[in-house]
N, C-alpha and C positions, 0 to 999 in steps of 0.2 A: 951601563953607567948607573951609579948609585944615586938615588935621590933622597937625601937626608931633610925631613921637614923639620923636625924639632933640635934645637941646639942642645949642647950638653948642660949648659947652666943659664940662669937668668941673666947674668953678665953678658953671656955670648949673645943671647936672644937680643938684648939691648944693642950690642955691637953690630948684629947683622941688620938691624932695622934702623939704627941711628941715621944713616944716610938718607932714607926716605922720609924719616920724621922730619929731619932738618930741611929737607928740600920741600915737604909740603908746608910746613911753617913759614918758610921765607916767601913762598907764593901767598900764603895767607896774609902775611905782613904787607905785601905789596898791594893786595885787594883792599885790605883793611884802612890802609893810607889813601887809596882812591876813594873809599867810601868817606872818610872824614871830609876830603876835599869836596865830595859831591854834597854832602850835607852842609857844609859851610857856604859853598857856592849857590846852592839853590834853596837856602834857608827861607829868604823873604817869599819864595814862590809857594813853598810848602807849608810853613808855619805862621807866617807874618800876618795872615787874615783869618787864619782858623782858631775856632774856638779852643783846639787842642794844643796847648803851648809844650815846647820842648823842656820841661823841667828835668829834675834829676832822675826821678823814676821813669819818665819817658826815655831818656838817654840810655839808661841801663837795659831797658826793654828793647829798644832798637840794637844796642850792642849785642845782646844775647842773640836775637834772631839773625842780625847781621852776619856774626861769626858762623852760626850754624849753616846759613845759606851759602856763604862763600866756601866754607869747609866742605860741604856736601858737593858742591860744584867742582872743586879742585879734586876730590876724590873721585868723582865720577869720571873727570877728564883722564886723570892718571892711573886709575886702577887698570885700564887696559895697557899702559905703558909697563906696569909692573908685570903683568901676565906674558906680554910679548918678550920681555927681557929674559923671563924665565924660560920660554919656548926656544930662546936663541940657543940654549944648552943642548937642545936636539938637532939644531940645523946650524948652518955656516954662520959663526959668531961675526964674521967680516960683514957678510950680507945684510944680517939682521940689524948689526950696530949702525950701519949708514943707512938703512931704510927706515928704521923705527925713530931714532932719535930726531931727524929733521921733521918728521910728521909731528910729533908731540911738541918740539919746540914751537913750531908754527901755530898749533892749536893752543898752547898756553899763552904764546905771544898774542894771538888773536883776542883771547879772553881778556888780556890786560888792556889792549888797545880799545877793545869795545866799551870796557867800562871807563876808560880815560875819555872817550869821545862823547859818552853818555853825560859826562859832567857838564859839558857845554851844550850838547844837542838837546838835552831833556826839556829846556824852557821852549822848544819849538813845537813839541808835540805832547809835553806833560804825562810821558811814560816812559819806561825803559824800553830797550831796543827790542823790536820783534820783527816778524817776517816783512812788514812793510818797508823795512831798510833797504832790503833788495831791489825795491822798486823806486825808493827815493835816490839812491846813489847810482843813477843812470850817468854813463860816461865819466866815472870818477877821476880817471887819470887825466881826462882833457880839462875837468873842472881845476884840478890841481895845477895843471901847467899854466892854467890862465891868471893864476894869483901871483902876488909880488914875489921877487926872487927870494927875499928873506923869509917869507911864509913858508915857499916850497923847502927851502933849506933847513928851516926849524923843524917842519913836519918830517922830513927825511931823517933828520938827525934823532928826533924822538924814536921813530920807528926802529932805527939801528940799535940805539940804546937799549930799548925794550928787547928786541929779539938777542941782543948780545947778552944782556942779563939773564934771561929765560935759558939761553943755550949754557951758560956758565952754571947755572944751577943744574941742569940736566947733566952736564959734563961731570960734576962731582958725583951725581948719582950713578953715572954709568961707570966711572972709575971703581966705585965700590962694587959693582956688579962684575966687573972683569977680575976683581981680586978675589971674588968667591963670595962676599956678603950679599947675597942676592934677595933678601926680603922675602923669602917664600911664606913664611907663616903669616906675615901681616897681609900678602896678598890675598892668601886663602881665606883669612878672616873678613877682610873687605868683599869678597865675592859671596861669601856665606851671608853676611849682612845685607847686601844689595838683594840677593834672592830672597831673603826673609821678608824684606820690606816690599817687595813686589807681590810676594805670595800672600802675606798676613798684612792686610791694611790695618793701618792704626793712625790715631791723630798725629804721631809723629810724621808720617809721610804726607801729610798736608804742606810740610815745610818743603817737600820735594817740587811741588807744583808752584811755579814762581808767580803765577797770577792768582793764587788763592789769598784772599784777603785775611790774613790772621785774625781770629776772633778778638785778640787782645790789641789789634791795631786798627786805626782809622786808615783810610784810603790814602790820605796825605802823607802817612808815615811809612806806607808800603814800599814807595820807590826807593826809600833810604835802606832798606834791608834787603831788596832784591839785588842779584848779580846780573848784570846786562847779558853776559854769556849764556846764563841759565834761560832767561826770559827769551833771548832770541832764539836758541835751539828749541826750546818748547815750542814756540810759535811756528818755526820752520817745520818741526816734524808733524805738527797737526795740520800743515798746509796753508795755515793763515786764512783758510776759509770757514773756520768753525762758527757757528751761529749760537748766540746765546738764547737758545731754543726754551722757552718757558710758555706755559698756558696759564694765565692768571685768571681767567673768566670764561664764561661761554662765549661761542662766536656771536651770538645774538646780541649779547651784553656789550662785546668789543665794537660790534658795527653801529651800536647806537653811540659810541662815544667818539668814533673815527671813521670816516669814510674816504678811502683813496680812489676810488674810480668815481669821477664826477663828470657833469657837463658844465661847460662855461657859458655865462652870459655876455653874448658879444653884440657890438652895435656895428651895423653896416654903415661903412665910411662913404660919404658921397663923392670923395676924392678917389675911391678906389682903395684897393689893398695898399696899406702902409708898409715902408720899408721898416726894418727893426735893426738897430745898431746895438749890440751890447758890449760894454766895455768891463771885464773882469778885472779888478783892480788888486794886485798883489800886495799882501800883507797891510792892508791899509785900514787902521783902527777908526772909530767914530770920533776919537778923541781930537782928531784933526780938523774935524768941522764942527765941534762943541765949543761954542764961544764962552763957556764957563769952566773950560779945561785949560790947564796951565800949557798944554800941548796944542792949542789951537794955532794953525798954520796960516799965515798970509798967503791966500791963493787967488791971485786977481782973476783967473778963469773961473774957477769954482765959485768964488765969491759973487762974481756977476751971474754965472749961471743960475745960482740958487735964488735969484730974484725973479725968475720966470720959470722954474721947476717945482715938482713935488719933492720934498725930503722926508723920508721916513726916518725919524729920529729915534725910534724904539725898535731897532731891526737887529737881528741876531744872525751869527754864523752857527753853523752845525758843529764844525770842529776846527781844529787848529792845523790841519795840513791840507795842502794844495788839492791832492787827489781826492780828498772828499769834499773839499769845497765845490770844485768843478762839477763832481756828481750830484751835490745837492742843488747846484744853480741850474744845470742845464738838464739833468735827468729828473729833478724833482724829488729824489728819493734819499733815505740815509744809507750810510755805508755801516754795516754791522760787523764786516769781517776785518782781521788785522790787515789784510792786503786790500789794494783797490778792488773795489767790485768788478771792474772791467778787466781785471786779470784773474778773476776767479771762475769757479766752476757755476757760479750762480748768474752768469751773464745772459743766459737764456730766460730768466725769469720774466714775468710780465712788466714791461715798461712802457712809457711813451717815447719813441725815438724823435726827439723834436725836429730834426732834419728832415726824415721821411715823412713826418706829419705835415710839415710846411711843403714839402714838395708836392703833395696830394692837391695843395691849393695854388700851385704854379710859381712857388718860390724857389729861388736858387739860394745855397747856402754857402758861407766860407768861414774858416776858422784861421786866424793869424797870430803868431807868437814869434818873438824874436830870439827864440831859443833853439837848441839842436834839435833836428827832427826827431820826434817821438820821445822826448825827454819827459819824465814823469809818466810816460804812456799816453800823452795826450793825443797822440796820432790815432792810437788805437781807441781811444775814448771817442774822438770824433767821428771815426769810421762806425763804431757801436751805434752812435746816435744818428748816422745816416746823413751827416754833414757832406755837401758835394765835394768842397774844396779844402784841403789843409796845407797852409803855407808856414814855413819857419825860416830860420836865417839863411839857410842855404838857398832859398829863392830870390832872396834879395841881392840885386847886381853890386858885385864888388864888396860884398859883405866882409870879407877878410881883412879890408882897409879901413872899415867904418870902426868908430869908437865904441868899445865893449864895456859891459858891465861882467862881473864875475859870472853871472847866469846866461849871458848872452849880449845881444845888441842893445844898445841904449835905445830909450822910448821914441825919441823925435824921429830917427831914421826908420824905425819900424812902423810907425805911424803914418810917414810919408809913403811908403809903401802900401800900407793898408788902404789908404785914401785912393791910390792909383788902381788897386783892385776892385774897390769899390766902384769907382767910375767905369771901369770896363764891365762890371757886373751887370747882367739881365735883371730887369727889374719886374716885379718887386723882389727884394733880396732879404736875406737875414745875414747878419755879419757879426762875428765875434773877434775881439781883440783882447789879448791876455797880456798885459804889460810886464815888464821885467825889472825896470830901475828902482821900484820901491822894495825890492826884495833885499834882504840881509845879504851881504855887508854895506848896500847903499852906497856903493862907489860911483858916483855921478861923474860926468865928464869934466874934465879940466877947464875946458873953454866955457863952462856955464858960469857966467859973470853975476848972476843975480846975488846981491848981498843978503845975508841972513843976520837976525839979530843974533847977539853972543850967546843967548840961552838956547838956541836951536840944535837940537840933537841931529846927528846923522840922518835917521829916519824922517825927521821933519825936513831937512834940506833935500832929501830925495823926493819928496812929496812936492817941494815947490818946483823941482825940476820936471816933475810928470805933468804938473799944473801947466807950466811953460810949454811942454810939448804938445799937451791937448789944446792949448791955445792957438798953437801954429796950425794943427789939424783943422779946428772950427773956423779958423779965419779964412781958410780956403774952401772948406766943405760947404760954408752958407752960401757960396756963390754959385752952387751947382743947383741945377733943376730939381734934382731929388730931394734935396734938403728939407724943404718945407713939408714934405709928405714922409717924413721918416721920425720915428719914435726913438729916442736915444735912453739907454737904461745903464746906470752905473751901479756895480756891486761889488764888494771886496770877496776875494775867495776865503779870507779868514782874518781874524783880529791878529795884531802882534803888538809887542810892546812899543809904546810910541817914543820911549827914551833910547831905543835901539839896543841897549845892552842888558841891563837887569831892571826888575821892577818887581811890584806887589802883584800877585795873581788874585783876582777876586772874581769869582763867578758873578755873572751879568756884565759889569764893565768890561771884562776879558772877553766877552763875546759879542760886544756891541759893535756893529759895522754900519756905515753909510749905505743906503740905498736911495737912489735919485732918478727920478723919471722926467725927461726933457721931451717936450712935444712943441717944436717951433710953431705950428699953428695954432696952439692954445696960448704959450707964452705968458702963464700965469703962476705966480707964487703961491706955493700952498704947503703947509707943514702937516704932516699926518703923525699924530701921536699914538695912532693904534700900533699894537704889537705886530711885528712881521718878522720873516726869515728868508734865507736863501730859498726854501722850498717853494716860495711864492713867484720866483722869477720865471720858470718855465710856464706856469699857467697864465702869467701876466703877458709874455711873449705871443703864446698861442691865442689868446684872447684879443689882442691888438690886431694880430693878423686875421681875425674873424674866424678862427677854428671852430667848428660846431660839433665835431664827433667827441665821444667821450674820452677822457684821458686818465691816467693813473698819476696821482701827485698828492704829496703830504701838505701842499699849500693851496693857496687862492689867487685870484686875480686881484692884483692890488689896485687896479683902476676901478673896481666894482665897489662903490661905496657901501653897498648893501651886505657885504661880505667882510669879515674881519676873524683874524683867530683868536680862540679863547685862550690858547697857550701855544708855545713854540717849544722844540725839543732840540738839545746839544748833547755832544758826547764829550765826556771829561775822560780821558784816558780808556782803559779796557772795561772798567767795571762800573763806572759812573755814569748814569745818563741824567740830565737835566731837564725838567719841565718848568718853563718861565711864563707867568701870566702878567697882567699888567700891575702887579704888586709883589709877588711872591716868586722866589725861586727855590726848587725842590731838587734835591740830588738824592738820585735812587741807585741804591747799590743791588745791582742783578744776581749777585752770589748769595747775599745774606737776604735778599729780598725784602729790604727793609729800607725806609728813608734815613739817609745819613746826615742831611741838613735841611732845614727849611729857614729860609731868611725873608723878612718883609724888607726889600731892598729900596722901596720908596720912603720908608721911614728911617731905615738902617743902612745908610749906602756903602758903609765899610763892612757890613756883614758881620758885626760883632757879637749879635746875639742869636744863637741857634734856637730856633722855636719848636724842635722836633718833640720836646717833651712838654710843652706849653699847651695846656688844655684850651686856652682861648684861641689858639691856632689851629685846633684839631680840624675845623670845618675846611679850612684852606689845605691843609696837610693831606686830608682824605681825598679832596678833590683832585689835587694836582697827582698824588699817588695813583689814583684808579686811571687818570688820563696817561701817565707815564706808561704804566703797565699795557694799557690798551695800544699805544703807539708800537712798543716793542713787540707785543703779541701780533699785531697787524704786520709789521715789518717782517717777522719771522715767517709769517703765513706767506707772504709775498716772495720771500726769498726761495721758500720751499714749494713754490707754485701751487699753493693752497688757499691764496687769498679770495679767489673768486669762484670755489667750486662749491 
């Protein structure tokens, strides 16, 4: 068989390669439209509170890099399609046609769907899709089937349309190959270019790395130019376990700034070892508790509870994903990887296993959630922490006939079950309840009749329902003998928009969560203004139980008035880590190794004045910058099992 690479004329060259060029440009147009929608839909999240505004020059810059990123992604996907179609000339055309085309139709369809989904999913984790998506989408078909019929129908229709459209474009390309116009030259050129870029590194190849913050772009601009398929494949390829390994200072200097192995100061309780109950509150922002906020919710239970509890009104979450929140709360450590740490190869790093530690002191422990078994990997996490018993919706009698939320059973029914398990539990005990009903899309039971003001959002109404469910729980629990000797702790797994749909993202307020400690034997109102975080919960629980051995934690015992954090740390997407003290918040870019923003949030609540270049703020800037670097260096050392050598 003759293999003619070069055409007889330039016109023939264009005719031979025109089908592929049209195919590529059609896909590029689809992805560009999705980018425009992404930009418009998430504009307030990315630019409304940022110092960098999206003016004409910025838009042109975003357009340039967006087109480059999408084009490289599409070429990367389909270059193998061209090569495979050429190979079919040496093999059975029928077999290769029916084998090759469906594969690449599905791959290209998946790329379109992933970018479409990220338009709406971005607000939940503030970054483009990565390997974490594989662990977030547990039981996706079951989740979909639980939605309203019209939602399922619309979703299915969109998928069908996308696949049909991509198939139509592929079909046209295939027809050109069947007629002999097989794009051999352009295929060869693409392969040569790809090989050149891999062998000879250049500044252009930086575009190939989707998480690389282009030097001309700020981190808030980066998601606009990225392609979700590119970021997802890149993250999966590196196994989602990559660490941002940096050594910013000597180990001695790092140890002087942050110590994660520590001993707790504990008080011997004359009443014996107290029980501890932890309520992890799904997606509950501090806004619901802030009397100065437009989103303050009328909550009879919590409003009464706060009259006899300690409220930490300057507390922060670590990240915006539940799998990172539960790790910060119960393991007391940050998640540095794309995927949940309890799914990664770092699971054997030195940590304090809260269940196993309490077991040494005679405690029994349980974890209860109204979700499917091991959704989000929580059963795996509970087992990692040494928690004795794990209960999910399948353990609840007649659960298939109980009112449900899109994510699982409604709170009041799960709390009823949780209370019965506590009653049967050997004392002392440690019990965790992770609620469901305050999770998006906030579909509370239809028979919940409490009237809400007209301005209440769906998220606020869901919080009212959770408050009602907790009231029922405590009305019965307070009649039990164990109640008076129990410490109750409430902590959100992460912040979420209180308006339920869209909002302005502002570092500081978008990480602020409520932390409440209620001790019936103390029954005293107190507001603590010191800075706190999710990392403080695990030490607080162990201290309440009287645990005297050393622990590994990035926080301290909240009940110890002699201890308070000088700063707390949060993760904003892949590349930005925030350090927050009592007045300032700093955004540290781990790739450029520079501070990207510094705000005095006490004086500038809307964060309109970036003080990075302000010489008057240099002392605060340098102080937070060195602490952020020490935090990351210490965490990297722990993950690498080098923290205590």
